[in-house]
C-alpha positions in Angstrom: 1.0 33.2 6.7 -1.8 31.2 5.1 -2.4 27.9 3.3 -4.3 28.0 0.0 -4.7 25.8 -3.0 -1.9 26.2 -5.6 -2.8 28.2 -8.7 -1.5 28.6 -12.2 0.5 31.7 -11.3 2.5 29.8 -8.7 4.6 27.9 -11.3 7.8 29.9 -10.9 7.6 29.7 -7.1 6.9 26.0 -7.2 9.9 25.4 -9.5 12.1 27.3 -7.1 10.9 25.1 -4.3 11.6 22.0 -6.4 15.2 23.2 -6.9 15.7 23.6 -3.2 14.2 20.3 -2.0 17.3 18.2 -2.8 18.0 14.6 -3.4 15.4 12.1 -2.3 12.4 14.4 -2.4 10.7 12.3 -5.1 7.4 14.1 -5.5 8.8 17.5 -6.7 11.3 16.9 -9.6 12.7 20.1 -11.1 10.8 19.7 -14.4 8.7 22.7 -15.4 6.3 20.8 -17.7 5.7 18.2 -15.0 5.1 20.9 -12.3 2.7 22.7 -14.6 0.8 19.5 -15.0 0.7 19.0 -11.3 -0.8 22.5 -10.8 -3.4 21.8 -13.5 -4.3 18.5 -11.9 -4.7 20.2 -8.5 -6.9 22.9 -9.9 -9.2 20.3 -11.4 -9.2 18.4 -8.0 -10.2 21.5 -6.0 -12.9 22.3 -8.6 -14.1 18.7 -8.2 -13.8 18.1 -11.9 -11.9 14.8 -11.5 -13.1 11.5 -10.0 -12.8 11.5 -6.2 -10.3 8.7 -6.1 -8.0 10.4 -8.6 -7.5 13.8 -7.0 -4.3 15.6 -6.1 -4.9 18.4 -3.6 -1.8 20.6 -3.7 -1.4 23.5 -1.2 1.1 26.3 -0.8 2.1 28.3 2.2 1.9 32.0 1.2 3.7 34.9 2.9 0.9 37.5 3.1 3.4 40.4 3.3 5.6 39.5 0.4 3.4 37.3 -1.7 6.2 34.7 -1.9 5.6 30.9 -1.5 7.1 29.8 1.7 6.5 26.1 1.3 4.1 23.5 0.0 2.2 20.3 1.0 -0.2 17.9 -0.7 -2.8 15.2 -0.3 -3.1 12.3 -2.8 -6.7 11.1 -2.5 -5.8 7.5 -3.3 -2.4 6.0 -4.3 -1.7 3.1 -6.7 -5.0 3.1 -8.7 -3.3 3.7 -12.1 0.4 3.4 -11.4 1.6 0.7 -8.9 2.6 2.0 -5.5 5.5 -0.1 -4.2 7.1 -0.5 -0.8 9.3 -3.0 0.9 7.5 -4.7 3.8 9.8 -5.7 6.6 9.0 -9.2 7.7 10.5 -12.2 9.5 11.3 -15.7 8.4 12.0 -18.4 11.0 14.5 -21.3 10.4 15.0 -24.2 12.7 16.8 -27.5 12.9 15.6 -30.2 15.3 18.7 -32.2 14.8 21.0 -29.3 15.8 18.5 -27.8 18.2 18.9 -24.4 16.5 16.2 -21.8 15.8 16.9 -18.5 14.0 14.7 -15.6 12.9 15.9 -13.4 10.0 14.5 -10.1 8.9 13.4 -10.0 5.2 12.2 -7.4 2.7 9.3 -8.2 0.4 8.1 -6.1 -2.5 4.6 -5.0 -1.6 1.6 -3.0 -3.0 -0.3 -3.2 0.3 -1.1 0.5 0.4 -3.0 0.6 -2.9 -6.1 2.7 -2.4 -4.9 4.6 0.7 -4.7 8.4 0.9 -1.2 10.0 1.2 0.0 13.2 2.7 3.0 14.2 0.8 5.3 17.0 -0.6 5.7 18.9 2.6 8.5 21.4 2.3 9.3 24.6 4.1 11.9 26.9 2.7 14.9 27.6 5.0 14.2 31.3 5.4 10.7 30.5 6.7 11.9 28.2 9.5 13.0 29.1 13.0 11.6 31.5 15.6 9.5 34.7 15.8 6.8 35.0 13.2 8.0 31.8 11.4 8.0 29.6 14.5 4.9 27.6 13.6 5.0 27.6 9.8 6.0 23.9 9.7 3.1 23.0 12.0 0.7 25.0 9.8 1.8 23.2 6.7 1.5 19.8 8.3 -1.8 20.2 10.3 -3.8 22.1 7.7 -4.1 18.9 5.7 -5.8 17.2 8.5 -8.4 20.0 8.7 -9.0 19.6 5.0 -9.5 15.9 5.3 -11.8 16.3 8.3 -13.9 18.8 6.5 -14.2 16.7 3.3 -14.1 13.3 5.0 -16.3 11.6 2.3 -13.6 12.3 -0.3 -11.0 10.1 1.3 -10.6 6.4 2.1 -10.2 4.8 5.5 -6.4 5.0 5.8 -3.7 7.5 5.2 0.1 7.2 4.9 3.2 9.4 4.6 6.5 8.4 3.0 9.5 9.8 4.9 12.8 10.6 3.1 15.5 8.1 4.1 19.1 8.5 5.3 21.9 9.8 3.0 25.6 10.2 3.9 27.5 13.5 3.8 28.0 13.2 0.1 24.3 12.8 -0.6 24.6 9.1 -1.3 22.0 6.6 0.0 23.8 3.5 1.5 20.6 1.5 1.1 20.4 2.2 -2.6 24.1 1.5 -3.2 23.8 -1.9 -1.5 20.5 -3.0 -2.9 18.7 -0.9 -5.6 21.8 -0.2 -7.7 22.2 -3.9 -8.5 18.7 -4.1 -10.1 18.5 -0.7 -11.9 20.9 0.3 -14.7 20.9 3.9 -13.5 22.0 6.0 -10.5 19.8 6.9 -7.5 19.0 10.4 -8.9 17.8 9.1 -12.2 15.6 6.4 -10.6 14.3 9.0 -8.2 13.6 11.4 -11.0 11.7 8.8 -13.0 9.6 7.9 -10.0 8.8 11.6 -9.3 7.6 11.9 -12.9 5.2 9.0 -12.4 7.2 6.5 -14.4 7.1 3.7 -11.9 6.4 0.6 -13.9 10.1 -0.2 -14.1 10.1 -0.9 -10.3 7.9 -3.9 -10.5 9.6 -5.1 -13.7 13.1 -5.0 -12.4 12.9 -5.5 -8.6 13.2 -9.0 -7.2 9.9 -10.8 -6.5 11.3 -13.0 -3.7 12.1 -12.0 -0.1 15.5 -10.3 0.4 17.4 -11.4 3.6 18.6 -8.2 5.3 21.6 -10.2 6.5 22.9 -10.0 3.0 23.0 -6.2 3.2 25.9 -4.1 4.5 25.8 -2.8 8.0 25.4 0.7 6.6 22.4 -0.3 4.5 20.7 -2.1 7.4 21.2 1.0 9.5 19.0 2.9 7.0 16.0 0.7 7.3 13.2 2.7 8.8 15.4 5.7 9.5 14.8 9.3 8.2 16.8 12.1 6.7 17.8 14.7 9.3 15.8 17.4 7.5 12.7 15.1 7.6 12.8 14.4 11.4 10.6 17.4 12.4 8.0 16.4 9.9 8.0 12.8 11.2 7.7 14.0 14.8 4.6 16.0 13.9 3.0 13.0 12.2 3.7 10.8 15.1 2.0 13.3 17.4 -1.1 13.0 15.2 -1.1 9.2 15.7 0.7 8.0 12.6 3.0 5.0 13.2 5.6 3.0 11.4 4.2 -0.5 10.6 7.3 -2.0 8.9 7.0 -0.5 5.4 9.9 1.3 3.8 10.8 3.1 0.6 12.3 0.8 -1.9 15.1 3.3 -2.9 16.4 4.8 0.3 14.8 2.7 3.1 13.0 5.6 4.7 9.9 4.7 6.8 6.3 4.9 5.7 4.0 5.9 8.6 0.3 5.3 8.6 -3.0 5.6 10.5 -6.8 5.3 10.1 -7.9 8.8 9.1 -10.6 8.8 11.8 -8.0 8.1 14.4 -5.8 11.1 13.5 -5.8 13.5 16.5 -6.5 16.6 14.4 -9.4 14.9 12.5 -11.0 13.7 15.8 -10.6 16.9 17.7 -11.4 19.6 15.1 -14.9 21.1 15.0 -17.0 23.7 13.2 -17.7 27.1 14.7 -19.6 30.2 13.5 -17.6 33.3 12.7 -18.1 36.9 13.9 -15.9 39.6 12.6 -15.0 42.5 15.0 -13.4 45.4 13.3 -11.5 46.7 16.3 -10.1 43.4 17.5 -6.3 43.5 17.5 -4.2 40.6 16.3 -2.7 38.6 19.2 1.1 38.7 19.7 1.1 35.4 21.7 2.2 32.1 20.3 -0.9 30.9 18.3 -2.7 27.8 19.6 -5.7 27.8 17.3 -5.6 26.6 13.8 -8.6 27.4 11.6 -9.7 26.4 8.1 -12.5 27.4 5.8 -15.2 25.0 4.6 -15.2 25.6 0.9 -13.0 23.2 -1.2 -12.2 25.5 -4.1 -11.4 28.5 -1.9 -9.9 26.6 1.0 -7.8 28.7 3.4 -6.0 27.8 6.7 -4.1 30.0 9.1 -3.4 30.5 12.8 -5.6 32.9 14.8 -5.0 34.5 18.1 -8.0 33.1 20.1 -10.4 30.2 20.3 -14.2 30.1 20.3 -16.1 32.0 23.0 -18.2 30.3 25.6 -21.2 30.3 23.2 -19.1 28.5 20.5 -18.6 31.6 18.3 -15.1 32.4 17.0 -14.4 36.1 16.9 -11.9 37.3 14.3 -10.2 40.6 13.7 -10.5 42.2 10.2 -7.0 41.2 9.2 -7.7 37.5 10.2 -11.0 37.5 8.4 -9.4 39.0 5.3 -6.6 36.4 5.4 -9.2 33.6 5.4 -11.7 35.2 3.1 -14.6 34.9 5.6 -17.3 37.2 7.0 -19.7 37.2 9.9 -22.0 34.2 9.7 -19.6 31.9 7.9 -18.2 28.8 9.6 -14.7 27.7 10.2 -13.2 24.4 11.2 -11.1 25.0 14.3 -8.4 23.0 16.2 -6.6 23.7 19.4 -3.0 22.7 19.2 
């Protein structure tokens, strides 16, 4: 399994992934023209043909044996520069009465664009057949962590902070209680249509139709309040991996489903801090390790970026020795450098 930049020939595979992601996965709508445009945008970004603050780096996880796409992930270099990037910010208002000797604090939701200009890690999806144990045991971690090695290697291409939006809670029928209680009153459409428009980049209606004043959460139903800052069951593993890297919830939620947005300073992310560069030596007779992989490596060229697990870490002299299969998977030879991370 290896991570690589998406390419024009991946359109069919990406559309299949878009069909599988399900409700609430905003960034991958099942729209072939839109997905083709996303691929073209990513190709320009990896070739550094677009401004650094307007780049979408979109990656796929490729099964080397079958050639199938097993999943995807992405990095948005900066959000909100052209199209507003909205959240609700969870805050508190205090009310008091000296005469009655009463003091109350009430949670509020306020429409916010505070994350404008931050980077975003997004679109992480691993197909069901590539989850689980055995050779697929660490595919999810590969998808999530490879992005940090990319950001560490090309640190000058990113701002100070990074965020990740987590899919919110839905009931057994695929309905968002948060949307039904709040968003549905302001948008003349159902959740899926609003979600589809957002995924297609048509977000101006959010600022035009959403209330500009704080919303008291006490006005929401108990079911809607229970969604604030909570994640979809399928999203929980991704959230746990992000939390281990140091991303934390600071009170921002998705305006449609109430899912949490986690964030961190990029330089504080564990994988960014702890990764380092090592020279490569390729040994033809070196067998691939059968143990659970602990070392994640990534190449240093943006256009031909590759990331994969390897069976061993650097030697005492700092050199990373690879077998022929590992070197071929990454497209490196003796004398090249790799960014390495022990997990």
